[in-house]
N, C-alpha and C positions, 0 to 999 in steps of 0.2 A: 541463893536461888528458892525460889515458892514454888509450891505446886500450884493447880489451877485454883483451888481452892481457898490460894492464898497461906499454906502449913509450909512450916520450912522443909526442906525435902532431905533426905539424907544420901550422902555422896558417895559411892567406891571409888577408887582410880583402879582403873583397869588398863594393863598393861600395853593396848592397843588404842587406847584414847587419851588425845590432851587432858582432858574435860573430865574422863570417867563416866561412867552410868551407874544409876540411879538403882536403889534397892528395889525390889520388886513388892509392888503395895498390891494386896489381898482386896481393896476399894476397887470398883470397874470403872470407876472412872483415874484411870493411872494418869499421870501427869505428862501434858504433850513431850514437853521439851525433855522430860526423863527418858521417853522411847525413841526420842528424835537423835539422841546422842549415845544412845546404843548401838556399837558395831555393829550386832545383827539386824538391826530393822535397817541401820541406814545402807546399808547392804542389798537387802532382799527389795528397798523403792528406789535403788538405784541411787543414793545420793552419798555418795561417798569422796565427792570432791571439797565439800565445804561444811563445816559447821551448822548447824541452823542460826546460832547467835551470832556469827561473825560473816563477816562480806569475804568476798573471794580474795583469797590474800592471805586472809587473817591466820591466827596460831592454828586454828584448825584446819585448815587447807591441806589436801595430799592425803590425809589420812588414809593407811592403807587398810583392807578389808582382814578381819582377823583369821589366820589360816586354819583354825579350828575351835569348836565352841567348848567354852569353856561354862563353869557352874554359872553365871550371872549371864551370860546368851542364851543357855537352856531354859533356866525361869523363865526371863522374858518371849522367850519362843512358845513355852509352855504356856504363858498368860496368854499370848494373842490367837493360840490354839482353844484355848477356852473362851474367849471372846471375840469372837469373827463377824458379831453386827459391828464392833468397834471399829475392826482393821477394814473391814467395806468402807464405813462412815468415813473414817481418816482418809481412805486412798482417793475416795472421791472429790472431797475437799481440801486437799495438801498437795496431793501428786502432782507435777508438772507436766508440762507435755512432753518433756525430755526424760522423764521416768515411763510414760507409758508409750511412747517410744521405744523405751529400751526394756520395757516387758514385752513391746511386739516382738521386737526382734530376737529374742531372746525364746520367745516360743516360737519361733518362724517354722513354717517347713522348709530344709535344705535339700535345695536341687538336687536329681539323683545326678549318679557321676555322669552316664549317657546324655540326661539333657543341658548341665552346665556343662561341658566341657565346650571351651573355645574352637570356633569355627579356624582351619587353620587360613594361615594367610594366601591370598592367589586360588582360593578354593571356589570361585565365583565360576556359575555358570558361563558366563558371558565368552569364555575360551571357543575354539573351533571344537575342543575334546573336551565334553563334559566333567567334570569331578563328581561323581552321584553321592549326593548327602545322605539318600535313605529311597530303598526300594519300595515300589508302589507294593509288594507284597507285605511290607511289614505295616501295612496297614490295616489287613485282615485282621489279627488279633483285636484290633479296638471295635470292630464291628463294623456295620454301616452307615459312614457319614453323608449327610445333605450336600447335593450337588453344590457347587458354587457359580450358583447361576441368577440367584435371589437378585434383587436389583434394590438399592435405594434412592429415592428421587430419579427414577429412570436409569442410573449408573450402575454398575454391576459392582458390587463388593467384594473384597476378597481377604479383609483382615477381619477377626472377632475380637471378642474382650480380651482384657489381660488375663491370661490362665493362671489358675491358683497356682499356690505354691506347695512343691512336693512335703513329704512324710515328714514330720519332726524326729530329731533324733529317737533313736526306740532305747527303752528303757530295759535295763538288761532281764532277760524271761526268769523265771523260777524253773527249779529242775521239776525232772517228772516224780521226780521221788517227794519235794515238799510240794508240788500237786495233789499226790495222793493222799496226803496228811490232812488237805479239807474237807470239809462237810460238802454236801453237795451245793447247797449256796454260796457258798465262798467260793469252790471251784469253777460253777458256771461264771459267778464275776467276775476271779480270775480269769477264765481265758475268754470272757470279751471284751476285758480291759487290755487282753493281750493283742486283740485285733481291732476295737475301734478307731485306733488314729493309724492303721497300716494304708496308704493309698495304692501300692505298687501292686498288681494282680497278680503277677507269679508268687509273689512272696507273700500276699494274702493268704492266696490260694493254699500253699506250703504249709500254713501257719493252723487254717481252718481244718485241715485235713489231720496234723500231728493232733490239734486240739481235740478234734471227734475222736481219735484214736484212745486220750486218756481218758475220757468222759463216759467212752461204751468199751473199755478194755476191748480196744480192737487190735488184731496184730498189723493191720496196714488199710491205707483206703486211696483211693481214687475222686477225681471230681474231676466233670466235662462243662465245659461252656458253652451256652449255645450260643452260633453263630449264623446270619443268615437273615433271609427275608422271611415273615410271615407266610404272604403271600404271592409269590415269586411266581412270573409266567416261565421264566428258564430254569431250568434243574439245577443249572451250574452256582446260581443264586439263591436255592433254598435252604429251609434250616437244617441247622446237623450239628453235632453235638465233637467239641474240640477240647483235646486234653495232652497236657504234657507234663501232668502229673497223675502217672500213673504206678500203683504201688507205691505209696508214699509210706515207709515206717518210721519208727520213733527218733533212727541215726542217721535218715538222709539230711541231706540241704539242700537248698532250689537251686544251688551250683551246679550239683551233681543232676538233675531234673533237668536243667535246661539243656544237656547235653542229649536228652532221651528223642527219640523222631515224634512228630505228633499224630496222634492218634483221631482218625474222624468216623465216627458212626451214623449214619445217615438217620432219618428223624423217624424216631417208632419202630427202627431196629434194634432189637434185641433188648434187654432186662432195664439199661441204661435209657434206650430211646424208649421203651416205653413209659415208663417213668416221666421222663421230661413231655411226652404227649398228654397223657394222662393224667398229669400232675397229684398222682397218688404214690406212697412209700410201696414199697416191697422190703419182706421179711421173708428171707428163703433159708428154711432150717440146713438144709440139704442141696448143695448146689445144681449136684451133679441128676438128681432127679425134676430137676424144672427143665424141662424141654428148651426154653429158650437161654439158657446158658452156653458161652460156647468156648467147649471142652479143648480149642486149638490152645490158646493162651496159656493153661494150663501146661500143655503137651512141650510149649516154647521157651517157657521160665521153669518148668520143673517145680514149679510150686502149687500146693495140692490148694483149691479151694474148697472150705467146707460149707460154713454157715455166709451168709450176704444181707446186708442191710442195706438198701438203696433207698437216699428220699430225695426230694425236688429241694432247690434252694430258689426261694420266691422273693420278688424285691416288695415294698410298700404296696404295689399295688396288686400282688395277687399272680405276676406273671412270673411264669418259669424262668428263671436265667443260667440256671446250672442244676447240675446233679452231682451230691454227693455218694461216696459208696466205701462202705467197709466191708472188711472181710477178716472173717476165722476169729469168735471169740475167742479169746487166750485161754479162757477156762473150759476149753472145748465143747461146750453147751452153744445151744442157739442163741441168735439176739433175741430179746424179750418186748414185751408190749411195752414196758416201762423203759426199756431200752429205747425202743421207738419216740417215745414222751419223749424223753430228754435230748434226743437227735435234733427232733422236730424245733424244741424249744431254743436250743442252740443256732438251730437253723436260721432261724428268726434274725437276730440279730447278723449273722452273718449273710444274708441277703441284703440287709440296710449297708453293710459294710463293702460287698463286694460291686452292687450299685453305686458307692460313690467312688469306688478304686476305678470304676471300668469309666464312668463320668470324667474322670481325671485323668484317666489313659487317652480317652479320648480328646480331650481337652490339647494333652500335651501333644498329641497327634496331628492335631488341628494346627498348632502353632507350625509344626514342621511343614504341613502341607503348604500353611501361606508362603510360608519361605522360599519352598522350591517354588510354589506359581508366580511369589514374587520377583522370584532369580530369573524366569524361565520369559517373565513379561521383561524382565529390563533385559534379557539377552535378545528380545524379538527386536527392542523397538530401540537398539543402542546403535544399531547399523542398518538402513535399510537403503544399501545402494543397488543391489539388482537383485531379483528374485531368484538366479542360482544359490547365490550367497543365502539370502535370508531363510530359503525351505532346505539347506544342508545344514543349515541351526537348528530347525524345526525337529528334521530328521533324527540327528544327532542326540539331542535331548530327550526327544520320546524314546527313542532306543534305550536306551541308558534310564530313562524314568521306568518303562511298563516291563524293561528286560525281556525283547521278545528276536524271533528271528530275522524278523522282515519287517520292514515299517516304508510305505507308500504315500505319497501325495501325490493327488492326481490333479489339478488344474482343470477346472470346468471349462468346455469352450464358449463362448457368449452367444454366438451363434442357435446353441444346442446343446440343452442341459443332459442331455445324454451320453454326449460325446466329451470327449476330453483332449485338452489341444496338449498339454505336455505332462508326462507321468515320469515323478522323479523317485528315486528307490535306494535302501542303503539297508546292506546284510549284515549282522553281529560278524565282525571280526575284520570291515573292509579298514576299520583302520590300521591294523597290524598289520594288511598285506603289502603298505609302499610305507616307503621311509620318509617321507616328506608327509606332510597331514594335503590332504584334498582343498580346494577354496571352493570348488562345485560339486554336487553329487552327481550320482549316476543317473544315466535317464533310461528307461524302456529295457533293462535287464529283462525283467521276469514280465510274467502272464499277471492281465491287471483285474482278474475276473471280472467281467465285464456284466457278467447277471446278477452281481453284488454290490458293487460298484455302482454302476449306473441306476442301481433300485436307490441306493443311499441319495444320489446327484438327485435324482428326480425327488423321491419322495421328501430328503432331508431327514427322514428317519436312521434311527442307530440299527446297527445289524451284530451279533454278540450271537456268534456259530461257536456250541461247544464241540460239535464234529462236521468238520466242513461234506465230507462223505454223503451224510443224511440230511442233507440239504440239498432241495432241489434247484436250487440257484445256484450253486456251484458245478463246474464244467470239469470232472475227475482228469480228462484228458491233460488238461496243464500240466501236470505233474509226469506223466508218460520218459521215459527215457530223461528225466531229469535229474533222478536223484535224490528228488526232494518231495516232503508229501505236506499237504496242507490236514493241519488237524483242527485246533480252533484259530477263529478270525474275528476280529475287533474291528468294525469299518462304521466311521462317523464322519459326518457333513464338517465340510469348515463355512462359516457366513460372515459374512463383512458386517459393518456396524447396522447395514439398512436391512438385517435381517436375508439377504440373495445370497443364495451357494456360490461360491466361487471355487471351490473344492472340496476333496475327498481326502481322508489320511484312512488306510486300512494298514493294520499292525495282525501279523501271523505269526501263531505259533509262540505262545507265552513259555517262557524258560519251564524246567522242571515238570514239563509236563501235563501242570498247569491252565486252569481253567481262567481266560478274562472276566474277572469279577465287576461287580456292581460298581465297588470301589474304582475301579480302573475305567470304567465307563465315565465316572464323575469326574477323575481327573484327566481323561482327554477330552471331555466334553469342556472342563473347564481350559485348560491349555489351549482348545482350537477358537474361545473367543476370541486370546492374542494372537494367535496366529491368524486367524481372517482377517483381524483390523492387520496385523504384520503384513501379511501377504498384500491385502487393497493398500496398504500406504506404500508399498514395494511398486503396486502397480499403477498408482499415482504419480509416484515418483517417478518412472521409467516416462511415462507420459508427460510429466510435466517438462522430462529435457529433451523427449521427441520433441515437445512445441517449444519449447525457448530454440531449439537448432532450427528447427523451419521457421517459427518468426523472425529468426539471425537473417535467413535466406532471403526470406520474405524482402524485409525491412531494407536488406539491402541490394533487393531486386527494386525495388519504392522507390529507394534513394537514388539509385540508378534512373529509372524514368523521369522521376519527381525533377530533378535536377536539371538545368537548361543545359543546351551542347556546350561543348566550349568554342565550337566555333562562332555561335550566337555570340559570347561574352566579348570574344577577340573583334568581335566588327563592331560591338558596342563600345570597347575599348577603345578603337579607333577615332572617334565620333569627336567631335569639336563641343563642348558643353557650354551652351548660352550661360549668359548672367542671369541671376535672381531676377532683374529687372526684366529681363526680355520675356519671362514666363510670369511676370507679377506674383511672384510667390511670395512677399510680403503681405502681397492686401489679402485682409480679414473676409472681401469680396469676393475673392478669387472664383474662376468658373473655368472649368476643363473642356467646355464644348467644342471649342476651335481645337484642341490638341489630340496629334494621334498616340496611339500607344507610344512607338518609339519617345515621342515627348514627355510624354510621362516618366519615363524611364531617366531621360537625361536631366530632366528636373529632379527626380530623387536624388542624382550623381551630384547636382549643384546644392542641394540639401545637405549631405554630407559634407561638400569641401566646402560651404561657407561656414558649417557649424566647427571645421577642424578636425571631423573625426577619422578622416584619412589619415592627416598626417602626429593628429595627435596620440592615437591609439595603431600606428603602424601597419592600417588594413591594406592589403595587396590590393591597388586597382583592378584588375584580372578576377579576382575574386570579388570584389565589392561589386562588379559586372555580371558575373557569373549568379552571383547570389540574389538579383533583384531578379532577374530576369526567371531565376525559380519561385519566388514569389508570387511572382505575377502568373506563372505556369499553372499554380497550384490552387488558383483562383479559380471556383465554376463559373459557367458559365450561367450564372444564375440573373435574375431582373436588377437588383439591384445588390445586394451584397456581394459585388463582385472587385475586381481591381480598381478599379475606377472608383469606388465608393473607400477603398484604404488607400487609394493614391491623395484623396480630397481630406479625408482624415489627416493624415500625415503633414499636407501643406497648411494644413489650419494650425497644428502643433507647433510647425515651422513659424508659421505666422507668427506666433504667440510668446513663442520660448526667443525669437529675435527683438521682443520689445521688449528685454532685459530681465526676462524671466530666466534665464539662462543662470543667472549668477545667485539664484535661489536655489537650484536643483544642484548645479555642478555638471561637469562633462561627461561623468558615467550614466548619471540619470536621465542628462540628455538626449546618452545615446541610447539607453534602454527606451525609452519612451517614445524616440521616433520610430527603432523598430516594433517596438510594439505596436503604433498605429497601422505600421504599414505591414503586419501579421495580425492584427487583432479579427480577423475576419476568416482565415485561411481556411480552405475544403468548408464554406460555408453550403448548405444544400438547400440554402432559401426557404426553409423551415425554422421557428423558435424552440427554444426547450422545451415548450407546452407541446408542441406536439412530439419531442423524440419522446417523452414520457408516457402519452396516450396512444403511441405505436410498440410502445418498447421498444423502442431501437438499439442495436449494442453499445452505442452511444450510452444510451440513457442504464445500461447496466453498468458501463465502467465507473459515467460519474452521476452521483445522486444531484449534487448540486452545481447550479451554472455548468450544464451539460456542454455545451457547445463552446462555452470559453474556456473549459477545461482542453476541450479540442483542438481548438485554435493554438491553444500553447503548446502543447504537444506536437502540433504540425509545424509550430514555429521552429520548436528545438531539434525536430529530424532534419529540418531543414539547416540550421544552424549546424549541427554535426555529420551535414553529408559532408566525404571529401570535394573538394572546390567550391566551397560555398562557406567555409569556417571562417566570418568575418572577424569572430572575437579570438583566434588563435593567439593571435600576439598578447591577448593582456596576460597579467597574473593571475594568477588562482586566486588572492582574494579580490580584484577585480572583477575576474568573470563572477565567482559568485553572489558579487553584488550587482550585477548586471543580470542576470538570471532572475535573483529574486525580485528585483523591481519590473522587469519584464511580465513576470508570470503576475504581480499587482497589478499592473496597468492594464493585460489583458482582460484579467478578471473582472476588473472592475467597471467592463462595458457592459456587464450584467445589469440591467436594470432594477433587479434585486437589493446587487452590491450598492448602488447606486442610493435608493432608496432608504437602506439601513444606514450610510454614513452620513445622506445630506442636512440629516438636523444638527448634527455634531459640526458641520461646516459650516450651515448658516449662524449658529450662535457663535462659532469661533469668529466669524466675518461682521456681525454683530458686535462685537466686544473690541476688534484692534479697526477695524474699517479698512484698513491698507496693508498689505504687505511688507513685513519689517524685516529687519535683517535677522530678529530671534526666529523668524520661521524657517530659514535656512539651519539652525542650529536646532533643532527638535525635529528628530525622525518621526515622531506620528503624524505631527503638524504636515511636515514632508508628503508623505505617505498619503495624510488626506487630500492636501493640496491636489498629488498627482492623480489620486481618482478621481475628484473633481473633475479634473480637467481632461483627462481622456472621455468622460462621459458626452463637456460640452466642444471637444473638436469629433466625438461621434455624431452627433446631434445637430453640426453645426449647419448642415444644410438647411435649418430652420432659419439662419439668422444672414443668409444669402438673400439677395435683391430678388424680388417678387420672379420675375418670370425664371429663375434656378428654380425657387423655392415650387413653384405650380412643378416644375417639370420633375424635378428629385420626388416631391410629394405624392406625384403619379405613375412613377419607378415603384416607390415603396407599396402602395397600393396594390397593383400589379401584383406584384410579390405575396403581399397578406392575401389579396383573393384566390389565387395559383395555391396557398397553403387551404385556404379552409374547403376549395372545391376535393383536396385531397382527404381531408377531412370528414366529408359528405360522400365522396364516393368509397373511399378505403375503412374509415373506420364508424359508417355509420354515424357524424356525429352532428349535428348543428354548428359550426361555428361561431364565433363569436361576433357581434356586429362588425368591429372594425377588419374582420377576415371573409364579411360574409357579402359576395358580389351582389347580393340581392339588397343589401345595404347600399350601393354605389352612392346617391341621391344624399343620403347621408353623410359622407364623406366629408364636406367644409366643416360641419358642427362637431366632428368628431377630431378633427383638426385643433379646432379652436379648443377644445377639452383637450387635447395633449398638449397643446402649448401649454396653458395655463395650469395644468400640473404637473407638467416633468420640466417643460422647457422654460418657463419663466422666471423660477426659484433659483435656477444654476445661473443664468445671464444675469440674472438681479443682483448676485453675489458676486460675480466676477466684474462686475460695473462698479463697484464700491472697491474693490481690493484694487483694480486698475482704471484707470480712467481712459488707457488706451485701448479699451475693452468697451467702451459704451458704444461704440456704432454696433457692435453684434445684438447689446440688447434693441438700442433703437428700430432694428431692422425686424429684431422680434415682434415689438409691438406694429410696425407695420403691417408686416406678413397677417397677423394676427387680424388686424382690419380689414384685410382683402377676405379673408377666409369667413368673417362675420358677415363681409357684403353679399360673398355667394350663398351662404347659408340661410341669410335673408332674402333672397333672390325669389319673388312671389309672382313671377309672369309666368310660371309654369314650363318653361324650356327648359329642357335639359341640357347641361353642360356637359363638353365633351372635355374629356380631363388626359384623354392621349392615352386611355389604360392601354388601347388595344395597340400603341406604336412604338417602335422603338425608338430614343432621341437619336438625330442625326450630329454622328460626330465624326468626326477625319480620323478614321482608325485606319488608312492606310498603312501600311510597313515599310518602312525605308530605313533598315539598322545599315546595308549593305552600300544603299546608294544615295542615298540623302545631301544635300549640301547646305550648309549654315550658313546664311549671309551676315548675320549679325555676329560678327567677330567681337563684338565689345565683350572684354570681362569673359572672355569664355576660356576653359582650360583643355588642353591639348592630351588626350589621355593617353595616347603611346608615347609623351615625352619622358624622359629618365628625370629621376629626382627622388624627394621622400618617400613617394607615393607610392612607388613599383618594389618591392622586394628584389633582391636579387635572385638571377636565374639558378642560384645553387639553394637559397631559401624555398623558391619555389620547387624546387624538385624535391626538397625533403616535408614541405608541407602537402603536395601531394602525394604521399607515401604514410601520411598518417590517417589512421582510420577513427581516432578518438581524440576531439578534440581536448582535453583533461592533459594528455599526453604532451600536447602542443603546449600548453600555458605550463606545465610543469617545466617544458625543457626553455622555454620562454621567457620566465619571468624574471628573467636578469636584465629586461629592457628599463633602461631610465624611465620613469614616468615622470611627467611634469608635474606642479604643484597644482590641482583642482582648484583652488581658487584663484590662478591667473589663467583666467579663459582666454584663447586668442583670439585678437579683435575681427569682426568680419568682415568682409569686403565689402569696398563703396559701393552701393546703389545709386 
């Protein structure tokens, strides 16, 4: 082995080292490996795990630290002491992260026993009877803490930074005799070193008193700390001097001093108060000759005070934070000017140490306070079922935290700020009076002090009264004959998240005859934030529960009135249903002008029968009749978007599906499409989505997009779920979910905004495929896109009808649009767009041409490409376009009558109960027995079901056919 300079190094074989350690070299450049192989150096740098020359697990691994210093280690340590720069440089360049962490851990501050003690299991405050972790009074000794109402990004924050560690392990203090052997400079240095790392205020103050007694050769001493606010408007929060270390002698211990009662001296009172107020020292050779001296203390203790030296303790800013006092020079003489100088010099260091200790203690109390408040917040928010339960939690935890005789929570009446709707109260000892814990608080047992609580409820100001009988707002008569006396009162407003006062919390008579302090105010103010949110949320929850109950009742009533009567359904059920050919349901040029409303209902039944929905999905025929009547009943009597429009859309869907398109979708999707067509404009108000948004209608507030379409779907589900109208009752759960999903997509697709968003992809797909191939049915995305476009094609199908039908329907649409334009002009003070502007009636043909070109032609051209059977639709669109162009180019100046002021002449005679059908070809006897009607037992069970999902779960054992095996249609 060679040294750093290449010279051979001598070795010695240390009994604790496998490699030995090098002998000490006087040169400043001591070899690196020599140092690292020395056990002492290895111990100092925390590198005892392995030798520097061998990897982990080598011969040098696991070497134990030396149990004592031998001569070689002593020489090494001496050399390190003489070469501090080398040690510093070596540590910076060679020490690993583990070494640094080990050094920090070894020099860290161990937490005090009180703060480090683990919390007991089950001590959370969430219980009805809380476990008091700390009393609010304990925070007084840490000084005034800032209110926890500051915000970060507008949100209240209650967590501070990580608190610092506690004081390090204390080295052994020198004895009084050893200290007296030191000279003055060494003595002061030793005493300063004794207090510099102490962070516990009580222990630090005790050390200061004992050390100044040694410095000044005094018999005993006392130390007073400043508490309270400098310029508080309330006397109880004013500055004072507090001490629990009074007459400390050389033999006293901090534990003994802890048993003494706290002494409070008013600011400026007596010798100590004068020193604190003036900031000047006081040296009294004979205490009994000074009028400021209080002789009563000597009489109580039996101790005679002769000389006295009192000195202020100031922090780095020169502010007085305490007063130290020493009594009776042991030489029986007075304290000298030199004693004052030494005393003042030492207290300068004490002021810095005391301020640091106070900051540390305050940080620890801040951590405790945060824990308490977070625990209270958890308690408030973990259950918000009823206002009584919430207020009981607030009362019990407030009483436990602040420790007062009575707590009241008064809820402000919404109509009047100065009055209260409910008053809850809790008195100390209420929990012990009953064998079982209460689930709700007492109400209105005690007077509410309306002069005080009303003032707080009106102004929102905090009221802290040290003596209730001296406050003019307090009514003394409330105590007469009760045996209770109001002394101190703390009253504060409870606000919700919007800052509105929703209640008042009142605390009465703090325990031990203490006054409510500023810290109490800050605690209650911080807790009141949680209480306000908790009470507000509970109110909202109760209102939501009430609203849900009202909604349930309302829906039940609406469902009853929205449903068709059983008598009407029974009459429709008994009618014969003509064939599809009789109604021309397969014709793409279908016209309903000659049909009565009853005919439309029977035609719908024929569509369900021909598509085999009744038998395939076990639909009760009576239920189907009632459902159709209910759907018709829920269409409003508007000009165009009424039952007739829904029926025509469903007929067009039926005509298209029966051209073999049903093979692509399957039975379930075909069922959803037919239902969707019949229900796609339920409860239409004759106004579009744009109008709902402009008018800020409740529907627009419910749905931000596809406003009316979402409403139509909701109405559809309401009818499907209404008792007596559940045509999907016998579907399995999976089939029911699929039908509802397809139904929702189908109805929402009738929104032209949705159509425009999907049309480009559909046209691109059509241009690629150019026909509906079997793989369209296998791809859900393609089927969904095809269903959406098909719904639009059926919804706009009036444009594909012969010209007389198209002209008549265009007049109906224009009439409804003009009515909406009139509403916008009259109610919203808006100028309607051209298509809804009655003043632009002459431009209707040109607008129709634009409508055909931008919306209609692209979709029908695409469908004509996909299916030649749909080519007639495109042909009639183009033909109608030519008619509109001719009208637009009419240069005669004669105004053409579009019939906007006339309703179409339809055969609307109702004859459900009396009409006889002559056409008996391919008819259906509704009241005949067979697969269509369920048994009377099943019908009875069905009538009692309120939730269709229950029915689905109960009846999902039905055997379902293969959807690919679609039943053949009737012959036409």
